[in-house]
py3Dmol code that shows the C-alpha trace and the ligand (Angstrom):
import py3Dmol

protein = """\
ATOM      1  CA  MET A   1       3.147  20.422  10.582  1.00  0.00           C
ATOM      2  CA  GLY A   2       0.045  18.512  11.711  1.00  0.00           C
ATOM      3  CA  THR A   3      -0.321  15.554  14.003  1.00  0.00           C
ATOM      4  CA  ARG A   4       0.859  12.152  12.911  1.00  0.00           C
ATOM      5  CA  LEU A   5      -1.760   9.408  13.002  1.00  0.00           C
ATOM      6  CA  THR A   6      -0.853   6.665  15.448  1.00  0.00           C
ATOM      7  CA  VAL A   7      -1.476   2.929  15.604  1.00  0.00           C
ATOM      8  CA  PRO A   8      -3.869   3.216  18.598  1.00  0.00           C
ATOM      9  CA  ALA A   9      -5.819   5.973  16.809  1.00  0.00           C
ATOM     10  CA  VAL A  10      -6.236   3.765  13.733  1.00  0.00           C
ATOM     11  CA  GLY A  11      -6.990   0.698  15.862  1.00  0.00           C
ATOM     12  CA  ALA A  12      -9.873   2.594  17.489  1.00  0.00           C
ATOM     13  CA  ARG A  13     -11.554   3.499  14.193  1.00  0.00           C
ATOM     14  CA  LYS A  14     -14.595   1.241  14.294  1.00  0.00           C
ATOM     15  CA  VAL A  15     -17.494   2.546  12.210  1.00  0.00           C
ATOM     16  CA  ARG A  16     -20.078   0.995  14.546  1.00  0.00           C
ATOM     17  CA  HIS A  17     -18.662   3.200  17.305  1.00  0.00           C
ATOM     18  CA  GLY A  18     -19.218   6.296  15.209  1.00  0.00           C
ATOM     19  CA  ALA A  19     -15.795   6.557  13.533  1.00  0.00           C
ATOM     20  CA  ALA A  20     -15.405   7.743   9.959  1.00  0.00           C
ATOM     21  CA  PRO A  21     -14.275   4.960   7.583  1.00  0.00           C
ATOM     22  CA  LEU A  22     -10.501   4.591   7.316  1.00  0.00           C
ATOM     23  CA  VAL A  23      -8.869   5.509   4.020  1.00  0.00           C
ATOM     24  CA  MET A  24      -5.689   3.650   3.107  1.00  0.00           C
ATOM     25  CA  VAL A  25      -3.775   3.788  -0.172  1.00  0.00           C
ATOM     26  CA  THR A  26      -0.551   2.134  -1.217  1.00  0.00           C
ATOM     27  CA  ALA A  27       2.614   4.223  -1.562  1.00  0.00           C
ATOM     28  CA  TYR A  28       6.012   3.154  -2.823  1.00  0.00           C
ATOM     29  CA  ASP A  29       8.033   6.362  -3.038  1.00  0.00           C
ATOM     30  CA  ALA A  30       8.310   9.857  -1.583  1.00  0.00           C
ATOM     31  CA  PRO A  31       6.305  11.740  -4.256  1.00  0.00           C
ATOM     32  CA  GLY A  32       3.429   9.238  -4.103  1.00  0.00           C
ATOM     33  CA  ALA A  33       3.433   9.427  -0.301  1.00  0.00           C
ATOM     34  CA  ARG A  34       3.410  13.243  -0.389  1.00  0.00           C
ATOM     35  CA  LEU A  35       0.482  13.339  -2.825  1.00  0.00           C
ATOM     36  CA  ALA A  36      -1.573  10.802  -0.891  1.00  0.00           C
ATOM     37  CA  ASP A  37      -0.806  12.588   2.364  1.00  0.00           C
ATOM     38  CA  ALA A  38      -1.812  15.941   0.865  1.00  0.00           C
ATOM     39  CA  ALA A  39      -5.133  14.292  -0.085  1.00  0.00           C
ATOM     40  CA  GLY A  40      -5.663  13.491   3.597  1.00  0.00           C
ATOM     41  CA  VAL A  41      -5.592   9.685   3.574  1.00  0.00           C
ATOM     42  CA  ASP A  42      -5.335   8.033   6.987  1.00  0.00           C
ATOM     43  CA  ALA A  43      -2.769   5.353   6.199  1.00  0.00           C
ATOM     44  CA  LEU A  44      -0.109   4.660   3.599  1.00  0.00           C
ATOM     45  CA  LEU A  45       0.585   1.007   2.890  1.00  0.00           C
ATOM     46  CA  VAL A  46       3.986   0.215   1.447  1.00  0.00           C
ATOM     47  CA  GLY A  47       2.459  -2.871  -0.087  1.00  0.00           C
ATOM     48  CA  ASP A  48       4.333  -5.789  -1.538  1.00  0.00           C
ATOM     49  CA  SER A  49       2.162  -5.028  -4.590  1.00  0.00           C
ATOM     50  CA  LEU A  50       5.342  -3.018  -5.214  1.00  0.00           C
ATOM     51  CA  ALA A  51       6.502  -6.187  -6.983  1.00  0.00           C
ATOM     52  CA  MET A  52       3.723  -5.975  -9.562  1.00  0.00           C
ATOM     53  CA  VAL A  53       2.922  -2.279 -10.001  1.00  0.00           C
ATOM     54  CA  VAL A  54       6.450  -0.850  -9.717  1.00  0.00           C
ATOM     55  CA  LEU A  55       8.987  -3.618 -10.269  1.00  0.00           C
ATOM     56  CA  GLY A  56       7.188  -5.413 -13.126  1.00  0.00           C
ATOM     57  CA  HIS A  57       6.845  -8.889 -11.613  1.00  0.00           C
ATOM     58  CA  PRO A  58       3.783 -11.072 -12.348  1.00  0.00           C
ATOM     59  CA  ASP A  59       3.011 -11.599  -8.643  1.00  0.00           C
ATOM     60  CA  THR A  60       4.232 -10.424  -5.236  1.00  0.00           C
ATOM     61  CA  LEU A  61       6.504 -13.385  -4.486  1.00  0.00           C
ATOM     62  CA  SER A  62       9.717 -11.877  -5.886  1.00  0.00           C
ATOM     63  CA  VAL A  63       9.873  -8.872  -3.617  1.00  0.00           C
ATOM     64  CA  THR A  64      12.465  -9.046  -0.837  1.00  0.00           C
ATOM     65  CA  VAL A  65      12.885  -7.478   2.585  1.00  0.00           C
ATOM     66  CA  ASP A  66      15.649  -5.314   1.058  1.00  0.00           C
ATOM     67  CA  ASP A  67      13.168  -4.040  -1.585  1.00  0.00           C
ATOM     68  CA  MET A  68      10.568  -3.289   1.079  1.00  0.00           C
ATOM     69  CA  VAL A  69      13.101  -1.482   3.292  1.00  0.00           C
ATOM     70  CA  HIS A  70      14.244   0.646   0.341  1.00  0.00           C
ATOM     71  CA  HIS A  71      10.692   1.740  -0.538  1.00  0.00           C
ATOM     72  CA  THR A  72       9.529   2.109   3.070  1.00  0.00           C
ATOM     73  CA  ALA A  73      12.429   4.500   3.693  1.00  0.00           C
ATOM     74  CA  ALA A  74      11.436   6.528   0.613  1.00  0.00           C
ATOM     75  CA  VAL A  75       7.830   6.799   1.835  1.00  0.00           C
ATOM     76  CA  ALA A  76       8.962   7.736   5.355  1.00  0.00           C
ATOM     77  CA  ARG A  77      11.235  10.496   3.983  1.00  0.00           C
ATOM     78  CA  ALA A  78       8.050  12.251   2.820  1.00  0.00           C
ATOM     79  CA  GLU A  79       7.272  12.678   6.557  1.00  0.00           C
ATOM     80  CA  PRO A  80       3.566  11.934   6.073  1.00  0.00           C
ATOM     81  CA  GLU A  81       0.944  12.592   8.708  1.00  0.00           C
ATOM     82  CA  ALA A  82      -0.699   9.328   7.658  1.00  0.00           C
ATOM     83  CA  LEU A  83       0.195   6.107   9.435  1.00  0.00           C
ATOM     84  CA  VAL A  84       2.889   4.216   7.510  1.00  0.00           C
ATOM     85  CA  VAL A  85       2.394   0.445   7.353  1.00  0.00           C
ATOM     86  CA  ALA A  86       4.880  -1.784   5.499  1.00  0.00           C
ATOM     87  CA  ASP A  87       4.224  -5.268   4.158  1.00  0.00           C
ATOM     88  CA  LEU A  88       6.363  -8.143   5.342  1.00  0.00           C
ATOM     89  CA  PRO A  89       7.113  -9.944   2.060  1.00  0.00           C
ATOM     90  CA  TRP A  90       6.637 -13.640   1.437  1.00  0.00           C
ATOM     91  CA  LEU A  91       8.883 -15.924   3.500  1.00  0.00           C
ATOM     92  CA  SER A  92      10.050 -13.097   5.759  1.00  0.00           C
ATOM     93  CA  TYR A  93       7.688 -14.174   8.582  1.00  0.00           C
ATOM     94  CA  HIS A  94       7.199 -17.900   8.025  1.00  0.00           C
ATOM     95  CA  ILE A  95      10.393 -19.457   9.358  1.00  0.00           C
ATOM     96  CA  SER A  96      10.925 -18.434  12.963  1.00  0.00           C
ATOM     97  CA  PRO A  97       9.835 -15.724  15.403  1.00  0.00           C
ATOM     98  CA  GLN A  98      13.453 -14.478  15.561  1.00  0.00           C
ATOM     99  CA  GLU A  99      13.665 -14.023  11.793  1.00  0.00           C
ATOM    100  CA  THR A 100      10.203 -12.468  11.733  1.00  0.00           C
ATOM    101  CA  ILE A 101      11.108  -9.917  14.407  1.00  0.00           C
ATOM    102  CA  GLY A 102      14.441  -9.162  12.697  1.00  0.00           C
ATOM    103  CA  ASN A 103      12.760  -8.545   9.332  1.00  0.00           C
ATOM    104  CA  ALA A 104       9.953  -6.464  10.829  1.00  0.00           C
ATOM    105  CA  ALA A 105      12.488  -4.415  12.800  1.00  0.00           C
ATOM    106  CA  ARG A 106      14.209  -3.488   9.533  1.00  0.00           C
ATOM    107  CA  LEU A 107      10.904  -2.094   8.217  1.00  0.00           C
ATOM    108  CA  ILE A 108      10.286  -0.198  11.459  1.00  0.00           C
ATOM    109  CA  ARG A 109      13.821   1.227  11.390  1.00  0.00           C
ATOM    110  CA  ALA A 110      13.196   2.288   7.780  1.00  0.00           C
ATOM    111  CA  GLY A 111      10.278   4.392   9.032  1.00  0.00           C
ATOM    112  CA  ALA A 112       7.181   2.176   9.185  1.00  0.00           C
ATOM    113  CA  GLN A 113       5.001   2.447  12.304  1.00  0.00           C
ATOM    114  CA  ALA A 114       3.521  -1.013  11.771  1.00  0.00           C
ATOM    115  CA  VAL A 115       3.899  -4.086   9.587  1.00  0.00           C
ATOM    116  CA  LYS A 116       1.287  -6.119   7.731  1.00  0.00           C
ATOM    117  CA  LEU A 117       1.362  -9.852   7.176  1.00  0.00           C
ATOM    118  CA  GLU A 118      -0.918 -12.281   5.357  1.00  0.00           C
ATOM    119  CA  GLY A 119      -2.700 -15.316   6.747  1.00  0.00           C
ATOM    120  CA  GLY A 120      -4.899 -16.522   9.578  1.00  0.00           C
ATOM    121  CA  THR A 121      -4.509 -18.876  12.522  1.00  0.00           C
ATOM    122  CA  ALA A 122      -1.181 -20.245  11.235  1.00  0.00           C
ATOM    123  CA  ARG A 123       0.321 -16.775  11.724  1.00  0.00           C
ATOM    124  CA  VAL A 124      -0.767 -16.349  15.327  1.00  0.00           C
ATOM    125  CA  PRO A 125       2.641 -17.272  16.876  1.00  0.00           C
ATOM    126  CA  MET A 126       4.419 -14.731  14.634  1.00  0.00           C
ATOM    127  CA  VAL A 127       1.862 -12.007  15.374  1.00  0.00           C
ATOM    128  CA  GLU A 128       2.269 -12.668  19.097  1.00  0.00           C
ATOM    129  CA  ALA A 129       6.078 -12.526  18.806  1.00  0.00           C
ATOM    130  CA  LEU A 130       5.913  -9.213  16.918  1.00  0.00           C
ATOM    131  CA  VAL A 131       3.457  -7.662  19.350  1.00  0.00           C
ATOM    132  CA  ALA A 132       5.633  -8.805  22.269  1.00  0.00           C
ATOM    133  CA  ALA A 133       8.531  -6.987  20.568  1.00  0.00           C
ATOM    134  CA  GLU A 134       6.393  -3.787  20.445  1.00  0.00           C
ATOM    135  CA  ILE A 135       5.890  -4.054  16.678  1.00  0.00           C
ATOM    136  CA  PRO A 136       2.265  -3.294  15.741  1.00  0.00           C
ATOM    137  CA  VAL A 137       0.752  -5.739  13.253  1.00  0.00           C
ATOM    138  CA  MET A 138      -2.008  -5.362  10.671  1.00  0.00           C
ATOM    139  CA  GLY A 139      -3.483  -8.688   9.530  1.00  0.00           C
ATOM    140  CA  HIS A 140      -4.571  -9.583   5.989  1.00  0.00           C
ATOM    141  CA  LEU A 141      -7.160 -12.280   5.243  1.00  0.00           C
ATOM    142  CA  GLY A 142      -9.139 -13.592   2.277  1.00  0.00           C
ATOM    143  CA  LEU A 143      -7.414 -13.327  -1.077  1.00  0.00           C
ATOM    144  CA  THR A 144      -3.839 -13.206   0.123  1.00  0.00           C
ATOM    145  CA  PRO A 145      -1.621 -12.569  -2.934  1.00  0.00           C
ATOM    146  CA  GLN A 146       1.398 -14.312  -1.370  1.00  0.00           C
ATOM    147  CA  SER A 147      -0.735 -17.507  -1.511  1.00  0.00           C
ATOM    148  CA  VAL A 148      -1.237 -17.150  -5.279  1.00  0.00           C
ATOM    149  CA  HIS A 149      -0.111 -20.731  -5.946  1.00  0.00           C
ATOM    150  CA  ALA A 150      -1.797 -22.266  -2.903  1.00  0.00           C
ATOM    151  CA  GLN A 151      -5.083 -20.470  -3.724  1.00  0.00           C
ATOM    152  CA  GLY A 152      -4.806 -21.376  -7.440  1.00  0.00           C
ATOM    153  CA  GLY A 153      -4.546 -17.791  -8.679  1.00  0.00           C
ATOM    154  CA  PHE A 154      -5.910 -14.451  -7.540  1.00  0.00           C
ATOM    155  CA  ARG A 155      -9.362 -15.775  -6.617  1.00  0.00           C
ATOM    156  CA  VAL A 156     -12.183 -14.481  -4.429  1.00  0.00           C
ATOM    157  CA  GLN A 157     -12.093 -16.459  -1.159  1.00  0.00           C
ATOM    158  CA  ALA A 158     -14.658 -17.569   1.455  1.00  0.00           C
ATOM    159  CA  ARG A 159     -17.432 -18.261  -1.044  1.00  0.00           C
ATOM    160  CA  THR A 160     -18.844 -21.166   0.965  1.00  0.00           C
ATOM    161  CA  ALA A 161     -20.449 -21.014   4.407  1.00  0.00           C
ATOM    162  CA  GLU A 162     -17.703 -23.290   5.760  1.00  0.00           C
ATOM    163  CA  ALA A 163     -14.910 -21.094   4.394  1.00  0.00           C
ATOM    164  CA  ALA A 164     -16.686 -17.989   5.683  1.00  0.00           C
ATOM    165  CA  VAL A 165     -16.834 -19.447   9.202  1.00  0.00           C
ATOM    166  CA  GLN A 166     -13.102 -20.258   8.944  1.00  0.00           C
ATOM    167  CA  LEU A 167     -12.409 -16.682   7.884  1.00  0.00           C
ATOM    168  CA  VAL A 168     -14.316 -15.321  10.884  1.00  0.00           C
ATOM    169  CA  GLU A 169     -12.329 -17.677  13.153  1.00  0.00           C
ATOM    170  CA  SER A 170      -9.066 -16.476  11.592  1.00  0.00           C
ATOM    171  CA  ALA A 171     -10.061 -12.855  12.150  1.00  0.00           C
ATOM    172  CA  LYS A 172     -10.870 -13.585  15.799  1.00  0.00           C
ATOM    173  CA  ALA A 173      -7.516 -15.358  16.189  1.00  0.00           C
ATOM    174  CA  LEU A 174      -5.619 -12.392  14.678  1.00  0.00           C
ATOM    175  CA  GLU A 175      -7.476  -9.948  16.903  1.00  0.00           C
ATOM    176  CA  HIS A 176      -6.763 -12.101  19.956  1.00  0.00           C
ATOM    177  CA  ALA A 177      -3.069 -12.315  18.976  1.00  0.00           C
ATOM    178  CA  GLY A 178      -2.886  -8.519  18.973  1.00  0.00           C
ATOM    179  CA  CYS A 179      -3.474  -7.255  15.412  1.00  0.00           C
ATOM    180  CA  PHE A 180      -4.699  -3.648  15.547  1.00  0.00           C
ATOM    181  CA  ALA A 181      -6.531  -3.848  12.186  1.00  0.00           C
ATOM    182  CA  ILE A 182      -7.257  -6.458   9.522  1.00  0.00           C
ATOM    183  CA  VAL A 183      -7.288  -6.096   5.736  1.00  0.00           C
ATOM    184  CA  LEU A 184     -10.005  -8.181   4.080  1.00  0.00           C
ATOM    185  CA  GLU A 185      -9.241  -8.756   0.419  1.00  0.00           C
ATOM    186  CA  GLY A 186     -11.363 -10.466  -2.234  1.00  0.00           C
ATOM    187  CA  VAL A 187     -14.202 -11.850  -0.122  1.00  0.00           C
ATOM    188  CA  PRO A 188     -17.993 -11.583  -0.592  1.00  0.00           C
ATOM    189  CA  ALA A 189     -19.434  -8.411   0.927  1.00  0.00           C
ATOM    190  CA  GLY A 190     -21.648 -10.389   3.315  1.00  0.00           C
ATOM    191  CA  VAL A 191     -18.666 -12.319   4.679  1.00  0.00           C
ATOM    192  CA  ALA A 192     -16.685  -9.096   5.192  1.00  0.00           C
ATOM    193  CA  ALA A 193     -19.706  -7.674   7.053  1.00  0.00           C
ATOM    194  CA  LEU A 194     -19.768 -10.769   9.280  1.00  0.00           C
ATOM    195  CA  VAL A 195     -16.078 -10.378  10.127  1.00  0.00           C
ATOM    196  CA  THR A 196     -16.497  -6.630  10.681  1.00  0.00           C
ATOM    197  CA  ASP A 197     -19.388  -7.256  13.081  1.00  0.00           C
ATOM    198  CA  THR A 198     -17.439  -9.942  14.931  1.00  0.00           C
ATOM    199  CA  VAL A 199     -14.099  -8.274  15.628  1.00  0.00           C
ATOM    200  CA  SER A 200     -13.509  -5.114  17.632  1.00  0.00           C
ATOM    201  CA  VAL A 201     -10.536  -3.981  15.527  1.00  0.00           C
ATOM    202  CA  PRO A 202     -11.193  -2.157  12.253  1.00  0.00           C
ATOM    203  CA  THR A 203     -11.424  -4.103   9.020  1.00  0.00           C
ATOM    204  CA  ILE A 204     -10.094  -2.475   5.862  1.00  0.00           C
ATOM    205  CA  GLY A 205     -11.541  -3.872   2.673  1.00  0.00           C
ATOM    206  CA  ILE A 206     -10.319  -4.268  -0.870  1.00  0.00           C
ATOM    207  CA  GLY A 207     -12.825  -6.117  -3.009  1.00  0.00           C
ATOM    208  CA  ALA A 208     -14.745  -6.835   0.198  1.00  0.00           C
ATOM    209  CA  GLY A 209     -17.810  -4.607  -0.082  1.00  0.00           C
ATOM    210  CA  ALA A 210     -19.011  -1.535   1.742  1.00  0.00           C
ATOM    211  CA  SER A 211     -19.431  -2.853   5.294  1.00  0.00           C
ATOM    212  CA  CYS A 212     -15.766  -2.754   6.271  1.00  0.00           C
ATOM    213  CA  ASP A 213     -14.429  -0.076   8.632  1.00  0.00           C
ATOM    214  CA  GLY A 214     -12.278   1.308   5.825  1.00  0.00           C
ATOM    215  CA  GLN A 215     -11.137   0.787   2.266  1.00  0.00           C
ATOM    216  CA  VAL A 216      -7.733   0.416   0.633  1.00  0.00           C
ATOM    217  CA  LEU A 217      -6.836   0.620  -3.039  1.00  0.00           C
ATOM    218  CA  VAL A 218      -3.571   0.346  -4.917  1.00  0.00           C
ATOM    219  CA  TYR A 219      -2.316   3.815  -5.967  1.00  0.00           C
ATOM    220  CA  HIS A 220      -1.636   2.818  -9.564  1.00  0.00           C
ATOM    221  CA  ASP A 221      -5.088   1.221  -9.914  1.00  0.00           C
ATOM    222  CA  LEU A 222      -7.139   4.114  -8.593  1.00  0.00           C
ATOM    223  CA  LEU A 223      -5.157   6.665 -10.602  1.00  0.00           C
ATOM    224  CA  GLY A 224      -5.397   4.674 -13.839  1.00  0.00           C
ATOM    225  CA  LEU A 225      -1.634   4.286 -14.091  1.00  0.00           C
ATOM    226  CA  GLN A 226      -1.776   0.696 -15.287  1.00  0.00           C
ATOM    227  CA  ASP A 227      -3.953  -0.883 -17.882  1.00  0.00           C
ATOM    228  CA  ASP A 228      -3.292  -4.606 -17.784  1.00  0.00           C
ATOM    229  CA  LEU A 229      -5.815  -5.510 -15.047  1.00  0.00           C
ATOM    230  CA  HIS A 230      -9.330  -4.165 -14.452  1.00  0.00           C
ATOM    231  CA  PRO A 231     -10.605  -5.870 -11.297  1.00  0.00           C
ATOM    232  CA  ARG A 232     -14.251  -5.013 -10.573  1.00  0.00           C
ATOM    233  CA  PHE A 233     -13.426  -3.681  -7.113  1.00  0.00           C
ATOM    234  CA  VAL A 234     -11.229  -0.879  -8.484  1.00  0.00           C
ATOM    235  CA  ARG A 235     -12.810   2.504  -9.113  1.00  0.00           C
ATOM    236  CA  ARG A 236     -10.541   4.631 -11.295  1.00  0.00           C
ATOM    237  CA  TYR A 237     -10.537   8.230 -10.087  1.00  0.00           C
ATOM    238  CA  ALA A 238      -8.213   9.462 -12.837  1.00  0.00           C
ATOM    239  CA  GLU A 239      -6.679   8.289 -16.105  1.00  0.00           C
ATOM    240  CA  LEU A 240      -3.100   9.320 -15.345  1.00  0.00           C
ATOM    241  CA  GLY A 241      -1.663   6.591 -17.570  1.00  0.00           C
ATOM    242  CA  ALA A 242      -3.357   8.024 -20.670  1.00  0.00           C
ATOM    243  CA  ALA A 243      -2.582  11.586 -19.541  1.00  0.00           C
ATOM    244  CA  THR A 244       1.092  10.630 -19.061  1.00  0.00           C
ATOM    245  CA  VAL A 245       1.393   9.021 -22.504  1.00  0.00           C
ATOM    246  CA  ALA A 246      -0.226  12.091 -24.092  1.00  0.00           C
ATOM    247  CA  ALA A 247       2.115  14.487 -22.240  1.00  0.00           C
ATOM    248  CA  LEU A 248       5.217  12.466 -23.128  1.00  0.00           C
ATOM    249  CA  GLY A 249       4.028  12.333 -26.728  1.00  0.00           C
ATOM    250  CA  ARG A 250       3.737  16.140 -26.823  1.00  0.00           C
ATOM    251  CA  PHE A 251       7.270  16.408 -25.358  1.00  0.00           C
ATOM    252  CA  ALA A 252       8.623  14.042 -28.033  1.00  0.00           C
ATOM    253  CA  ALA A 253       6.845  15.994 -30.799  1.00  0.00           C
ATOM    254  CA  ASP A 254       8.170  19.331 -29.500  1.00  0.00           C
ATOM    255  CA  VAL A 255      11.769  18.019 -29.341  1.00  0.00           C
ATOM    256  CA  ARG A 256      11.518  16.576 -32.847  1.00  0.00           C
ATOM    257  CA  SER A 257      10.033  19.770 -34.294  1.00  0.00           C
ATOM    258  CA  GLY A 258      12.610  21.990 -32.567  1.00  0.00           C
ATOM    259  CA  ASP A 259       9.871  23.738 -30.580  1.00  0.00           C
ATOM    260  CA  PHE A 260      11.458  22.684 -27.263  1.00  0.00           C
ATOM    261  CA  PRO A 261      13.350  24.243 -25.609  1.00  0.00           C
ATOM    262  CA  SER A 262      12.431  27.873 -26.292  1.00  0.00           C
ATOM    263  CA  ALA A 263      14.643  30.846 -25.424  1.00  0.00           C
ATOM    264  CA  GLU A 264      12.603  31.273 -22.202  1.00  0.00           C
ATOM    265  CA  GLU A 265      13.415  27.694 -21.278  1.00  0.00           C
ATOM    266  CA  SER A 266      17.178  28.230 -21.862  1.00  0.00           C
ATOM    267  CA  TYR A 267      19.939  30.047 -19.937  1.00  0.00           C
ATOM    268  CA  SER A 268      21.890  32.888 -21.510  1.00  0.00           C
ATOM    269  CA  LEU A 269      25.326  34.412 -21.045  1.00  0.00           C
ATOM    270  CA  ASN A 270      25.556  38.083 -20.126  1.00  0.00           C
ATOM    271  CA  ALA A 271      26.460  40.340 -23.048  1.00  0.00           C
ATOM    272  CA  GLN A 272      30.131  40.776 -22.040  1.00  0.00           C
ATOM    273  CA  GLU A 273      30.836  37.024 -21.719  1.00  0.00           C
ATOM    274  CA  ALA A 274      28.953  36.329 -24.927  1.00  0.00           C
ATOM    275  CA  ALA A 275      30.985  38.954 -26.782  1.00  0.00           C
ATOM    276  CA  ALA A 276      34.250  37.413 -25.478  1.00  0.00           C
ATOM    277  CA  LEU A 277      33.156  34.143 -27.085  1.00  0.00           C
ATOM    278  CA  GLY A 278      31.955  35.863 -30.256  1.00  0.00           C
ATOM    279  CA  LEU A 279      28.357  34.816 -29.506  1.00  0.00           C
ATOM    280  CA  ASP A 280      25.105  36.743 -29.760  1.00  0.00           C
ATOM    281  CA  GLY A 281      24.140  36.043 -26.131  1.00  0.00           C
TER     282      GLY A 281
END
"""
ligand_1 = """\
8
LIG
O 0.363 -5.086 -1.249
C -0.708 -4.491 -1.291
O -0.906 -3.525 -2.055
C -1.772 -4.941 -0.414
C -3.118 -4.320 -0.573
C -3.773 -4.853 -1.790
C -3.964 -4.502 0.630
O -1.564 -5.785 0.393
"""
view = py3Dmol.view(width=600, height=400)
view.addModel(protein, "pdb")
view.setStyle({"model": 0}, {"cartoon": {"style": "trace"}})
view.addModel(ligand_1, "xyz")
view.setStyle({"model": 1}, {"stick": {}})
view.zoomTo()
view.show()
């Protein structure tokens, strides 16, 4: 059993101070967490992308705190060495600090070491309340999928100088409020570099270029497990969707032809019991 990565260790991983870039991947269940952990990733994000890649919803808005608790507990049962971060779903941290702390506490009790929430300066009071309750918070700026309607779809953000300055201000506000790291999603690479240079906490990019202090991708995207979307920021490291369909097809063919199961894949009675039943064995 190795050493579990901690929030302060991740919060200290700034590339400009000589740290290696952080590697984060989403995980939604125990087998996925085990595989990602065996690959040596630094952090597992129980993302609310769960809604889209596992539960079949068109966006992340349908996922509930109950859903997130269920999947966070599954990831935690894998006992990963990677840091486990769980997303606070939409509307679980918008209403009051009390509700926010209560919802985040459920994710921590399910096994997360930190929570992630989306949004900038408007979220500062909730981040401060969480940090005061000893709940570490990862921020998330730029293309924030819970704002799909407000942002008019899943669109790259901060494409103007004015919006870029606002993004930098939001990052500073999140850092000041106590976030230990900030995800930057769907922003021009130059803007992500500006934020990364400005804040002293690590930035973790997704569709945000190479200058961030780390990168995160969705498990199903990088493994080629889903085919409906091909965003340019995803590099597919495997084609497990095609491999899975081919394997299941071979299984179906073997069942239909009678080739599966073989005698070696079946159990047998001992000779005496078989004889008592009038069977060959
Ligand atoms: O839910 C998620 O998977 C995320 C990542 C895209 C950062 O928030």
